[in-house]
C-alpha positions in Angstrom: -22.8 6.7 -5.1 -20.5 6.3 -2.1 -18.1 8.5 -0.4 -14.5 8.9 -1.3 -11.2 8.5 0.5 -8.6 11.0 -0.5 -5.2 9.6 0.3 -2.7 12.3 0.9 0.2 10.1 2.3 1.4 6.6 2.2 3.8 5.4 5.2 5.7 2.2 5.0 7.3 0.7 8.0 9.4 -2.4 7.3 9.8 -5.1 9.7 13.1 -6.7 9.4 13.3 -10.3 8.1 17.0 -11.3 8.8 16.6 -15.0 7.9 15.6 -14.3 4.3 16.8 -10.9 2.8 14.8 -11.3 -0.3 11.6 -11.3 1.7 9.9 -8.1 2.7 7.4 -7.5 5.6 6.0 -4.1 6.2 3.0 -2.3 7.4 1.7 0.1 4.9 -0.7 3.0 6.0 -3.0 5.0 3.6 -3.8 8.1 5.2 -6.2 10.9 4.4 -7.5 13.7 6.5 -10.5 11.7 8.0 -8.9 8.3 8.6 -6.1 5.8 8.3 -6.2 2.2 6.7 -3.2 0.1 7.6 -2.5 -3.2 6.0 0.4 -5.8 6.5 2.3 -7.0 3.4 4.6 -10.1 3.0 6.4 -10.3 0.0 8.4 -13.6 -0.7 10.6 -12.2 -3.4 11.1 -8.4 -3.0 13.3 -6.2 -4.6 16.5 -4.9 -2.9 16.0 -3.3 0.5 15.6 0.6 0.3 15.1 0.6 -3.3 12.3 2.3 -5.1 11.1 -0.9 -6.6 10.7 -2.3 -3.2 8.6 0.5 -2.2 6.5 0.2 -5.4 6.1 -3.5 -4.8 4.9 -3.1 -1.3 2.4 -0.2 -2.2 1.2 -2.4 -5.0 0.5 -5.5 -2.7 -1.1 -3.0 -0.2 -3.4 -1.5 -3.1 -4.4 -5.2 -3.8 -5.4 -5.9 -0.2 -7.1 -2.7 0.1 -9.2 -3.1 -2.9 -10.5 -6.4 -1.6 -11.9 -4.8 1.6 -15.5 -4.7 1.6 -16.1 -1.0 1.5 -14.0 -0.6 -1.4 -14.8 -3.8 -3.2 -18.6 -3.0 -3.0 -18.1 0.5 -4.2 -19.2 2.1 -1.0 -16.0 4.0 -0.8 -13.6 5.2 -3.9 -10.2 5.6 -3.5 -8.6 8.7 -4.8 -4.7 9.5 -4.4 -2.9 12.8 -4.4 -1.2 13.2 -7.8 2.0 11.6 -7.8 1.6 9.7 -4.5 1.5 6.3 -6.2 4.7 5.1 -8.0 4.2 4.2 -11.6 5.3 0.8 -10.9 2.7 0.2 -8.4 -0.2 1.1 -10.5 -2.4 -1.3 -12.5 
């Protein structure tokens, strides 16, 4: 069995996209005691800016990308999250 990454914080830094307000670009960082994994997200059709749905959509996209990284996809590292950290809309 591989090791585990216990994520205790998620930081989202949006990059403004003035030309298309329905688009969202952001850096999403998953942070644990030992390390930080950061992915860039680009949503073509994102929920309204500053909304909980937008945050959930960015976290969902970041999780999709994270699960495709070799160490997670191959099962060498398992992801665990602090209770309540992942919005319900982002799970699945």
